[in-house]
Each structure stands twice: as structure tokens, then as C-alpha cells.
N, CA, C and O atoms as CSV, one atom per row, in Angstrom:
chain,resi,resn,atom,element,x,y,z
A,1,MET,N,N,18.687,32.576,0.090
A,1,MET,CA,C,18.551,31.200,0.490
A,1,MET,C,C,19.406,30.334,-0.381
A,1,MET,O,O,19.645,30.635,-1.550
A,2,SER,N,N,19.858,29.267,0.192
A,2,SER,CA,C,20.773,28.404,-0.574
A,2,SER,C,C,20.396,26.941,-0.324
A,2,SER,O,O,19.531,26.626,0.493
A,3,LEU,N,N,21.057,26.094,-1.036
A,3,LEU,CA,C,20.720,24.691,-0.914
A,3,LEU,C,C,21.858,24.027,-0.252
A,3,LEU,O,O,23.002,24.355,-0.569
A,4,ARG,N,N,21.639,23.108,0.654
A,4,ARG,CA,C,22.833,22.370,1.341
A,4,ARG,C,C,22.905,21.021,0.667
A,4,ARG,O,O,21.940,20.284,0.467
A,5,LEU,N,N,24.195,20.779,0.330
A,5,LEU,CA,C,24.585,19.437,-0.287
A,5,LEU,C,C,24.895,18.492,0.859
A,5,LEU,O,O,25.020,18.883,2.020
A,6,ALA,N,N,25.007,17.273,0.489
A,6,ALA,CA,C,25.289,16.099,1.463
A,6,ALA,C,C,26.683,16.439,2.265
A,6,ALA,O,O,26.835,15.981,3.398
A,7,TYR,N,N,27.586,17.165,1.720
A,7,TYR,CA,C,28.939,17.404,2.399
A,7,TYR,C,C,28.946,18.710,3.127
A,7,TYR,O,O,29.986,19.129,3.635
A,8,GLY,N,N,27.768,19.395,3.197
A,8,GLY,CA,C,27.636,20.615,3.960
A,8,GLY,C,C,27.987,21.827,3.127
A,8,GLY,O,O,27.966,22.946,3.638
A,9,GLU,N,N,28.312,21.637,1.849
A,9,GLU,CA,C,28.535,22.841,0.976
A,9,GLU,C,C,27.302,23.501,0.604
A,9,GLU,O,O,26.267,22.851,0.455
A,10,GLU,N,N,27.353,24.740,0.448
A,10,GLU,CA,C,26.126,25.526,0.097
A,10,GLU,C,C,26.273,25.931,-1.423
A,10,GLU,O,O,27.319,26.343,-1.924
A,11,VAL,N,N,25.161,25.768,-2.037
A,11,VAL,CA,C,25.013,26.164,-3.454
A,11,VAL,C,C,23.989,27.271,-3.590
A,11,VAL,O,O,22.800,27.040,-3.371
A,12,PRO,N,N,24.419,28.447,-3.942
A,12,PRO,CA,C,23.484,29.596,-4.027
A,12,PRO,C,C,22.413,29.331,-5.065
A,12,PRO,O,O,22.699,28.754,-6.114
A,13,ARG,N,N,21.159,29.750,-4.787
A,13,ARG,CA,C,20.136,29.680,-5.805
A,13,ARG,C,C,20.286,31.031,-6.716
A,13,ARG,O,O,20.735,32.090,-6.277
A,14,PRO,N,N,19.895,30.846,-7.883
A,14,PRO,CA,C,19.907,32.071,-8.769
A,14,PRO,C,C,18.796,33.037,-8.260
A,14,PRO,O,O,17.740,32.578,-7.825
A,15,ARG,N,N,19.018,34.278,-8.313
A,15,ARG,CA,C,18.036,35.235,-8.041
A,15,ARG,C,C,16.878,35.298,-9.019
A,15,ARG,O,O,17.098,35.069,-10.208
A,16,ARG,N,N,15.723,35.580,-8.615
A,16,ARG,CA,C,14.552,35.816,-9.546
A,16,ARG,C,C,14.882,37.007,-10.426
A,16,ARG,O,O,15.471,38.007,-10.017
A,17,GLY,N,N,14.463,36.822,-11.648
A,17,GLY,CA,C,14.568,37.950,-12.650
A,17,GLY,C,C,15.940,37.917,-13.390
A,17,GLY,O,O,16.102,38.586,-14.410
A,18,LEU,N,N,16.882,37.169,-12.893
A,18,LEU,CA,C,18.092,37.048,-13.612
A,18,LEU,C,C,18.158,35.886,-14.555
A,18,LEU,O,O,19.046,35.809,-15.404
A,19,VAL,N,N,17.195,34.956,-14.408
A,19,VAL,CA,C,17.167,33.749,-15.337
A,19,VAL,C,C,16.368,34.126,-16.571
A,19,VAL,O,O,15.332,34.788,-16.498
A,20,GLY,N,N,16.862,33.701,-17.654
A,20,GLY,CA,C,16.094,33.832,-18.901
A,20,GLY,C,C,16.803,34.888,-19.839
A,20,GLY,O,O,17.796,35.520,-19.482
A,21,PRO,N,N,16.237,35.008,-20.992
A,21,PRO,CA,C,16.902,35.909,-21.943
A,21,PRO,C,C,16.740,37.328,-21.519
A,21,PRO,O,O,15.818,37.673,-20.780
A,22,PRO,N,N,17.666,38.180,-22.004
A,22,PRO,CA,C,17.532,39.585,-21.561
A,22,PRO,C,C,16.374,40.268,-22.235
A,22,PRO,O,O,15.970,39.909,-23.341
A,23,LYS,N,N,15.855,41.246,-21.561
A,23,LYS,CA,C,14.696,42.046,-22.166
A,23,LYS,C,C,15.116,42.800,-23.342
A,23,LYS,O,O,16.260,43.241,-23.451
A,24,ALA,N,N,14.186,42.961,-24.246
A,24,ALA,CA,C,14.408,43.835,-25.488
A,24,ALA,C,C,14.340,45.303,-25.063
A,24,ALA,O,O,13.644,45.677,-24.119
A,25,PRO,N,N,15.077,46.096,-25.788
A,25,PRO,CA,C,14.961,47.562,-25.335
A,25,PRO,C,C,13.553,48.125,-25.646
A,25,PRO,O,O,12.787,47.604,-26.456
A,26,SER,N,N,13.294,49.201,-24.951
A,26,SER,CA,C,11.874,49.721,-25.015
A,26,SER,C,C,11.739,50.331,-26.396
A,26,SER,O,O,12.684,50.887,-26.954
A,27,ARG,N,N,10.495,50.203,-26.943
A,27,ARG,CA,C,10.151,50.822,-28.289
A,27,ARG,C,C,9.503,52.123,-28.110
A,27,ARG,O,O,9.069,52.706,-29.104
A,28,ALA,N,N,9.388,52.668,-26.868
A,28,ALA,CA,C,8.740,53.844,-26.640
A,28,ALA,C,C,9.329,55.060,-27.510
A,28,ALA,O,O,10.541,55.273,-27.555
A,29,GLY,N,N,8.469,55.775,-28.138
A,29,GLY,CA,C,8.978,56.834,-28.959
A,29,GLY,C,C,9.457,56.437,-30.408
A,29,GLY,O,O,9.702,57.319,-31.230
A,30,THR,N,N,9.577,55.210,-30.685
A,30,THR,CA,C,10.004,54.772,-31.986
A,30,THR,C,C,8.927,54.573,-32.977
A,30,THR,O,O,9.215,54.523,-34.173
A,31,GLN,N,N,7.739,54.459,-32.580
A,31,GLN,CA,C,6.537,54.299,-33.438
A,31,GLN,C,C,5.772,55.594,-33.602
A,31,GLN,O,O,5.579,56.318,-32.625
A,32,PRO,N,N,5.325,55.914,-34.829
A,32,PRO,CA,C,4.587,57.133,-35.048
A,32,PRO,C,C,3.273,57.091,-34.233
A,32,PRO,O,O,2.652,56.033,-34.137
A,33,ARG,N,N,2.858,58.191,-33.665
A,33,ARG,CA,C,1.640,58.194,-32.948
A,33,ARG,C,C,0.506,58.305,-33.899
A,33,ARG,O,O,0.598,59.022,-34.896
A,34,LEU,N,N,-0.637,57.569,-33.604
A,34,LEU,CA,C,-1.849,57.486,-34.486
A,34,LEU,C,C,-2.434,58.812,-34.617
A,34,LEU,O,O,-2.971,59.141,-35.674
A,35,ILE,N,N,-2.362,59.680,-33.513
A,35,ILE,CA,C,-3.010,61.004,-33.573
A,35,ILE,C,C,-2.243,62.050,-34.310
A,35,ILE,O,O,-2.756,63.134,-34.586
A,36,ASP,N,N,-0.990,61.727,-34.638
A,36,ASP,CA,C,-0.170,62.827,-35.391
A,36,ASP,C,C,-0.785,63.439,-36.643
A,36,ASP,O,O,-0.679,64.645,-36.863
A,37,PRO,N,N,-1.430,62.611,-37.464
A,37,PRO,CA,C,-2.138,63.333,-38.731
A,37,PRO,C,C,-3.246,64.104,-38.305
A,37,PRO,O,O,-3.669,64.906,-39.137
A,38,TYR,N,N,-3.865,64.050,-37.119
A,38,TYR,CA,C,-4.969,64.750,-36.712
A,38,TYR,C,C,-4.724,65.957,-35.715
A,38,TYR,O,O,-5.636,66.628,-35.233
A,39,VAL,N,N,-3.418,66.141,-35.475
A,39,VAL,CA,C,-3.084,67.181,-34.490
A,39,VAL,C,C,-3.653,68.523,-34.795
A,39,VAL,O,O,-4.234,69.178,-33.929
A,40,ALA,N,N,-3.485,68.959,-36.077
A,40,ALA,CA,C,-3.966,70.266,-36.489
A,40,ALA,C,C,-5.490,70.434,-36.213
A,40,ALA,O,O,-5.940,71.472,-35.728
A,41,VAL,N,N,-6.265,69.362,-36.546
A,41,VAL,CA,C,-7.749,69.330,-36.388
A,41,VAL,C,C,-8.065,69.592,-34.847
A,41,VAL,O,O,-8.828,70.468,-34.439
A,42,VAL,N,N,-7.406,68.758,-34.118
A,42,VAL,CA,C,-7.668,68.805,-32.590
A,42,VAL,C,C,-7.268,70.104,-32.081
A,42,VAL,O,O,-7.930,70.620,-31.181
A,43,GLU,N,N,-6.226,70.698,-32.580
A,43,GLU,CA,C,-5.863,72.014,-32.145
A,43,GLU,C,C,-6.856,73.090,-32.424
A,43,GLU,O,O,-7.119,73.943,-31.575
A,44,VAL,N,N,-7.427,73.062,-33.635
A,44,VAL,CA,C,-8.552,73.892,-33.912
A,44,VAL,C,C,-9.632,73.819,-32.857
A,44,VAL,O,O,-10.078,74.795,-32.254
A,45,TRP,N,N,-10.018,72.528,-32.692
A,45,TRP,CA,C,-11.094,72.236,-31.702
A,45,TRP,C,C,-10.853,72.831,-30.356
A,45,TRP,O,O,-11.729,73.407,-29.711
A,46,LEU,N,N,-9.559,72.654,-29.945
A,46,LEU,CA,C,-9.121,73.125,-28.582
A,46,LEU,C,C,-9.148,74.621,-28.471
A,46,LEU,O,O,-9.541,75.193,-27.454
A,47,ARG,N,N,-8.678,75.296,-29.645
A,47,ARG,CA,C,-8.771,76.789,-29.624
A,47,ARG,C,C,-10.118,77.289,-29.548
A,47,ARG,O,O,-10.362,78.284,-28.866
A,48,ALA,N,N,-11.036,76.667,-30.209
A,48,ALA,CA,C,-12.462,77.022,-30.206
A,48,ALA,C,C,-13.050,76.810,-28.752
A,48,ALA,O,O,-13.829,77.623,-28.254
A,49,ASP,N,N,-12.648,75.721,-28.137
A,49,ASP,CA,C,-13.216,75.388,-26.699
A,49,ASP,C,C,-12.099,74.532,-26.040
A,49,ASP,O,O,-11.953,73.343,-26.322
A,50,ILE,N,N,-11.383,75.141,-25.221
A,50,ILE,CA,C,-10.323,74.589,-24.440
A,50,ILE,C,C,-10.813,73.544,-23.511
A,50,ILE,O,O,-10.032,72.693,-23.087
A,51,THR,N,N,-12.100,73.560,-23.161
A,51,THR,CA,C,-12.629,72.595,-22.194
A,51,THR,C,C,-13.345,71.386,-22.840
A,51,THR,O,O,-13.994,70.606,-22.141
A,52,ILE,N,N,-13.228,71.239,-24.141
A,52,ILE,CA,C,-13.854,70.104,-24.887
A,52,ILE,C,C,-13.350,68.770,-24.209
A,52,ILE,O,O,-12.194,68.627,-23.811
A,53,LYS,N,N,-14.272,67.867,-24.125
A,53,LYS,CA,C,-14.028,66.652,-23.370
A,53,LYS,C,C,-13.266,65.705,-24.373
A,53,LYS,O,O,-13.447,65.745,-25.590
A,54,GLY,N,N,-12.369,64.824,-23.717
A,54,GLY,CA,C,-11.624,63.881,-24.565
A,54,GLY,C,C,-12.581,62.841,-25.268
A,54,GLY,O,O,-12.253,62.379,-26.361
A,55,ALA,N,N,-13.590,62.522,-24.746
A,55,ALA,CA,C,-14.515,61.590,-25.340
A,55,ALA,C,C,-15.136,62.163,-26.506
A,55,ALA,O,O,-15.373,61.435,-27.469
A,56,VAL,N,N,-15.445,63.476,-26.525
A,56,VAL,CA,C,-15.994,64.138,-27.677
A,56,VAL,C,C,-14.986,64.250,-28.737
A,56,VAL,O,O,-15.305,64.012,-29.901
A,57,VAL,N,N,-13.805,64.592,-28.424
A,57,VAL,CA,C,-12.660,64.660,-29.403
A,57,VAL,C,C,-12.433,63.271,-30.076
A,57,VAL,O,O,-12.311,63.170,-31.297
A,58,HIS,N,N,-12.386,62.291,-29.295
A,58,HIS,CA,C,-12.210,60.925,-29.805
A,58,HIS,C,C,-13.374,60.540,-30.689
A,58,HIS,O,O,-13.144,60.042,-31.791
A,59,GLU,N,N,-14.541,60.731,-30.294
A,59,GLU,CA,C,-15.801,60.386,-31.113
A,59,GLU,C,C,-15.699,61.086,-32.433
A,59,GLU,O,O,-15.812,60.434,-33.470
A,60,ARG,N,N,-15.487,62.411,-32.452
A,60,ARG,CA,C,-15.452,63.256,-33.563
A,60,ARG,C,C,-14.379,62.745,-34.531
A,60,ARG,O,O,-14.632,62.645,-35.731
A,61,LEU,N,N,-13.211,62.428,-34.033
A,61,LEU,CA,C,-12.145,61.941,-34.800
A,61,LEU,C,C,-12.521,60.622,-35.549
A,61,LEU,O,O,-12.257,60.415,-36.733
A,62,VAL,N,N,-13.163,59.763,-34.725
A,62,VAL,CA,C,-13.562,58.451,-35.310
A,62,VAL,C,C,-14.638,58.571,-36.346
A,62,VAL,O,O,-14.539,57.917,-37.384
A,63,VAL,N,N,-15.638,59.344,-36.138
A,63,VAL,CA,C,-16.726,59.519,-36.990
A,63,VAL,C,C,-16.485,60.401,-38.196
A,63,VAL,O,O,-16.936,60.071,-39.293
A,64,GLU,N,N,-15.786,61.515,-38.027
A,64,GLU,CA,C,-15.518,62.390,-39.143
A,64,GLU,C,C,-14.214,62.091,-39.929
A,64,GLU,O,O,-14.087,62.439,-41.103
A,65,TYR,N,N,-13.285,61.457,-39.263
A,65,TYR,CA,C,-11.955,61.286,-39.983
A,65,TYR,C,C,-11.534,59.785,-39.982
A,65,TYR,O,O,-10.473,59.463,-40.516
A,66,GLY,N,N,-12.306,58.904,-39.419
A,66,GLY,CA,C,-11.851,57.437,-39.551
A,66,GLY,C,C,-10.692,57.187,-38.580
A,66,GLY,O,O,-9.954,56.233,-38.824
A,67,PHE,N,N,-10.466,57.925,-37.536
A,67,PHE,CA,C,-9.483,57.714,-36.607
A,67,PHE,C,C,-9.503,56.306,-36.064
A,67,PHE,O,O,-10.605,55.826,-35.799
A,68,SER,N,N,-8.446,55.610,-35.874
A,68,SER,CA,C,-8.466,54.144,-35.469
A,68,SER,C,C,-7.734,54.023,-34.092
A,68,SER,O,O,-7.569,52.923,-33.564
A,69,GLY,N,N,-7.306,55.179,-33.536
A,69,GLY,CA,C,-6.603,55.088,-32.279
A,69,GLY,C,C,-7.608,54.925,-31.042
A,69,GLY,O,O,-8.830,54.971,-31.182
A,70,SER,N,N,-6.987,54.738,-29.867
A,70,SER,CA,C,-7.865,54.537,-28.692
A,70,SER,C,C,-8.182,55.859,-28.038
A,70,SER,O,O,-7.493,56.849,-28.283
A,71,TYR,N,N,-9.233,55.900,-27.193
A,71,TYR,CA,C,-9.659,57.008,-26.452
A,71,TYR,C,C,-8.540,57.428,-25.471
A,71,TYR,O,O,-8.277,58.609,-25.244
A,72,GLN,N,N,-7.901,56.388,-24.908
A,72,GLN,CA,C,-6.722,56.662,-23.883
A,72,GLN,C,C,-5.713,57.460,-24.582
A,72,GLN,O,O,-5.246,58.420,-23.968
A,73,ARG,N,N,-5.287,57.205,-25.816
A,73,ARG,CA,C,-4.150,58.079,-26.542
A,73,ARG,C,C,-4.753,59.366,-26.716
A,73,ARG,O,O,-4.029,60.343,-26.523
A,74,VAL,N,N,-6.037,59.557,-27.070
A,74,VAL,CA,C,-6.544,60.952,-27.238
A,74,VAL,C,C,-6.485,61.679,-25.962
A,74,VAL,O,O,-6.040,62.827,-25.953
A,75,LYS,N,N,-6.923,61.074,-24.809
A,75,LYS,CA,C,-6.945,61.741,-23.542
A,75,LYS,C,C,-5.453,62.072,-23.159
A,75,LYS,O,O,-5.214,63.168,-22.651
A,76,GLU,N,N,-4.475,61.199,-23.375
A,76,GLU,CA,C,-3.070,61.530,-23.007
A,76,GLU,C,C,-2.600,62.682,-23.828
A,76,GLU,O,O,-1.946,63.560,-23.266
A,77,TYR,N,N,-2.868,62.771,-25.109
A,77,TYR,CA,C,-2.556,63.873,-25.874
A,77,TYR,C,C,-3.151,65.194,-25.472
A,77,TYR,O,O,-2.502,66.238,-25.528
A,78,LEU,N,N,-4.416,65.126,-25.061
A,78,LEU,CA,C,-5.109,66.379,-24.636
A,78,LEU,C,C,-4.508,66.745,-23.264
A,78,LEU,O,O,-4.373,67.937,-22.987
A,79,ALA,N,N,-4.160,65.840,-22.438
A,79,ALA,CA,C,-3.560,66.222,-21.124
A,79,ALA,C,C,-2.265,66.915,-21.234
A,79,ALA,O,O,-1.901,67.696,-20.354
A,80,LYS,N,N,-1.511,66.649,-22.340
A,80,LYS,CA,C,-0.215,67.228,-22.532
A,80,LYS,C,C,-0.417,68.609,-23.280
A,80,LYS,O,O,0.253,69.589,-22.955
A,81,GLU,N,N,-1.292,68.655,-24.215
A,81,GLU,CA,C,-1.422,69.776,-25.151
A,81,GLU,C,C,-2.328,70.916,-24.524
A,81,GLU,O,O,-2.108,72.085,-24.842
A,82,ARG,N,N,-3.280,70.614,-23.692
A,82,ARG,CA,C,-4.196,71.586,-23.093
A,82,ARG,C,C,-3.419,72.676,-22.342
A,82,ARG,O,O,-3.626,73.858,-22.617
A,83,PRO,N,N,-2.574,72.334,-21.447
A,83,PRO,CA,C,-1.807,73.445,-20.671
A,83,PRO,C,C,-0.947,74.245,-21.542
A,83,PRO,O,O,-0.847,75.445,-21.288
A,84,ARG,N,N,-0.281,73.723,-22.582
A,84,ARG,CA,C,0.572,74.392,-23.517
A,84,ARG,C,C,-0.261,75.371,-24.207
A,84,ARG,O,O,0.063,76.558,-24.223
A,85,LEU,N,N,-1.420,74.899,-24.833
A,85,LEU,CA,C,-2.246,75.788,-25.655
A,85,LEU,C,C,-2.915,76.808,-24.790
A,85,LEU,O,O,-3.048,77.963,-25.196
A,86,ALA,N,N,-3.365,76.409,-23.554
A,86,ALA,CA,C,-3.925,77.480,-22.669
A,86,ALA,C,C,-3.099,78.567,-22.442
A,86,ALA,O,O,-3.508,79.726,-22.523
A,87,ALA,N,N,-1.727,78.203,-22.103
A,87,ALA,CA,C,-0.776,79.299,-21.893
A,87,ALA,C,C,-0.549,80.133,-23.074
A,87,ALA,O,O,-0.394,81.347,-22.940
A,88,GLU,N,N,-0.515,79.545,-24.269
A,88,GLU,CA,C,-0.352,80.203,-25.513
A,88,GLU,C,C,-1.509,81.242,-25.749
A,88,GLU,O,O,-1.341,82.408,-26.106
A,89,LEU,N,N,-2.678,80.642,-25.496
A,89,LEU,CA,C,-3.833,81.553,-25.711
A,89,LEU,C,C,-3.903,82.801,-24.668
A,89,LEU,O,O,-4.237,83.936,-25.007
A,90,ALA,N,N,-3.566,82.452,-23.456
A,90,ALA,CA,C,-3.602,83.518,-22.396
A,90,ALA,C,C,-2.490,84.552,-22.621
A,90,ALA,O,O,-2.661,85.729,-22.305
A,91,ALA,N,N,-1.297,84.086,-23.196
A,91,ALA,CA,C,-0.296,85.023,-23.474
A,91,ALA,C,C,-0.662,85.925,-24.685
A,91,ALA,O,O,-0.237,87.080,-24.703
A,92,GLY,N,N,-1.395,85.473,-25.650
A,92,GLY,CA,C,-1.829,86.257,-26.734
A,92,GLY,C,C,-3.094,87.076,-26.622
A,92,GLY,O,O,-3.502,87.767,-27.556
A,93,ASP,N,N,-3.708,86.979,-25.448
A,93,ASP,CA,C,-4.939,87.756,-25.137
A,93,ASP,C,C,-4.637,89.054,-24.682
A,93,ASP,O,O,-3.969,89.180,-23.656
A,94,GLU,N,N,-5.083,90.151,-25.380
A,94,GLU,CA,C,-4.876,91.506,-25.025
A,94,GLU,C,C,-5.809,92.028,-23.913
A,94,GLU,O,O,-5.509,92.957,-23.162
A,95,ASN,N,N,-6.971,91.341,-23.881
A,95,ASN,CA,C,-7.964,91.827,-22.876
A,95,ASN,C,C,-7.838,90.933,-21.656
A,95,ASN,O,O,-8.218,89.763,-21.704
A,96,PRO,N,N,-7.329,91.448,-20.605
A,96,PRO,CA,C,-7.117,90.653,-19.354
A,96,PRO,C,C,-8.440,90.344,-18.702
A,96,PRO,O,O,-8.461,89.526,-17.783
A,97,LEU,N,N,-9.551,90.937,-19.107
A,97,LEU,CA,C,-10.869,90.602,-18.562
A,97,LEU,C,C,-11.575,89.427,-19.312
A,97,LEU,O,O,-12.641,89.010,-18.860
A,98,THR,N,N,-11.092,88.935,-20.314
A,98,THR,CA,C,-11.754,87.903,-21.156
A,98,THR,C,C,-11.992,86.788,-20.142
A,98,THR,O,O,-11.181,86.457,-19.277
A,99,GLY,N,N,-13.127,86.277,-20.333
A,99,GLY,CA,C,-13.535,85.095,-19.481
A,99,GLY,C,C,-14.278,85.535,-18.275
A,99,GLY,O,O,-15.043,84.734,-17.738
A,100,LEU,N,N,-14.124,86.753,-17.788
A,100,LEU,CA,C,-14.907,87.195,-16.626
A,100,LEU,C,C,-16.187,87.569,-17.107
A,100,LEU,O,O,-16.335,88.035,-18.237
A,101,HIS,N,N,-17.235,87.370,-16.213
A,101,HIS,CA,C,-18.542,87.900,-16.580
A,101,HIS,C,C,-19.239,88.348,-15.404
A,101,HIS,O,O,-19.047,87.845,-14.297
A,102,GLY,N,N,-20.095,89.342,-15.641
A,102,GLY,CA,C,-20.940,89.892,-14.524
A,102,GLY,C,C,-22.326,89.347,-14.660
A,102,GLY,O,O,-22.611,88.476,-15.482
A,103,SER,N,N,-23.182,89.887,-13.827
A,103,SER,CA,C,-24.462,89.310,-13.906
A,103,SER,C,C,-25.422,90.292,-14.591
A,103,SER,O,O,-26.634,90.285,-14.377
A,104,SER,N,N,-24.798,91.145,-15.438
A,104,SER,CA,C,-25.597,92.127,-16.210
A,104,SER,C,C,-26.180,91.481,-17.470
A,104,SER,O,O,-25.649,90.484,-17.960
A,105,ASN,N,N,-27.213,92.018,-17.964
A,105,ASN,CA,C,-27.766,91.528,-19.189
A,105,ASN,C,C,-27.677,92.667,-20.245
A,105,ASN,O,O,-26.952,93.642,-20.050
A,106,LEU,N,N,-28.403,92.529,-21.327
A,106,LEU,CA,C,-28.208,93.576,-22.420
A,106,LEU,C,C,-28.942,94.904,-21.978
A,106,LEU,O,O,-28.665,95.942,-22.580
A,107,THR,N,N,-29.801,94.914,-21.024
A,107,THR,CA,C,-30.446,96.154,-20.641
A,107,THR,C,C,-29.568,97.068,-19.813
A,107,THR,O,O,-29.880,98.241,-19.610
A,108,GLY,N,N,-28.428,96.495,-19.321
A,108,GLY,CA,C,-27.463,97.270,-18.618
A,108,GLY,C,C,-27.555,97.214,-17.107
A,108,GLY,O,O,-26.678,97.730,-16.415
A,109,HIS,N,N,-28.557,96.624,-16.606
A,109,HIS,CA,C,-28.655,96.479,-15.177
A,109,HIS,C,C,-28.659,95.041,-14.732
A,109,HIS,O,O,-28.947,94.109,-15.483
A,110,ALA,N,N,-28.305,94.912,-13.407
A,110,ALA,CA,C,-28.101,93.459,-12.938
A,110,ALA,C,C,-29.209,92.714,-12.486
A,110,ALA,O,O,-29.076,91.559,-12.081
A,111,GLY,N,N,-30.414,93.362,-12.532
A,111,GLY,CA,C,-31.626,92.707,-12.129
A,111,GLY,C,C,-32.115,91.559,-12.902
A,111,GLY,O,O,-31.518,91.222,-13.924
A,112,PRO,N,N,-33.169,90.924,-12.486
A,112,PRO,CA,C,-33.743,89.819,-13.377
A,112,PRO,C,C,-34.283,90.290,-14.703
A,112,PRO,O,O,-34.683,91.450,-14.804
A,113,SER,N,N,-34.317,89.509,-15.664
A,113,SER,CA,C,-34.636,89.937,-17.030
A,113,SER,C,C,-36.158,89.810,-17.224
A,113,SER,O,O,-36.575,90.048,-18.357
A,114,TRP,N,N,-37.063,89.460,-16.249
A,114,TRP,CA,C,-38.503,89.316,-16.484
A,114,TRP,C,C,-39.168,90.584,-16.348
A,114,TRP,O,O,-40.386,90.663,-16.510
């Protein structure tokens, strides 16, 4: 869209987003992550229970270690690390039947235990 002057000349309007100072470059990846000092602790927890909830990890970090980061950051870290650690644990497992369970109990038969 343009403006018409009295003599019929058209003056183009500046496009939105082009006016003003240029944006600063992104700082993504330039700041240390708050969870970095706790990565070893979280990895131990994940190795013990790969399904541990993010809220539990965050709460334990805050209570036991004084972690000041947000739950969202913990959740993002777990989302990235869980698949990597799960693959690592699966590759190192010599027993391919680990995790499978039957309905048997200690008596050796599959019936009810009463």
C-alpha cells in the first residue's frame, strides 16, 4: 500500500518489521545450563529408574542440592537424555529377556498365591 501525494506521486510505506534497530544475535548456547553441575546425579537416578518423572527429579534437585533452575529445563534435559541413556542401557544388557515378566510367583506355578 502506498500514499498518494497531491501531484499523483506515490510514496511507498515502509514494510513492518524493517523499521527500528536491528535485533541482537541469539544468545542460545552461550550461557551455561543451570543443570550442568547436576548431570551426574540425574544420570545416576535415570540409570536406577529410567521412568522417573521430571517433577520428581526437579523436586529432589531443589530439596537435596539447592537447584535453582526451573522444572521446564529439567523436563527438556530429561527428554533429550532419556532416549540416549535407554539406548546405552539396552546395548549393554546381556540378558535380552530383562524387563519381561511372567505371571509366575516364587512357588513356580502361575496360579494365585492364596
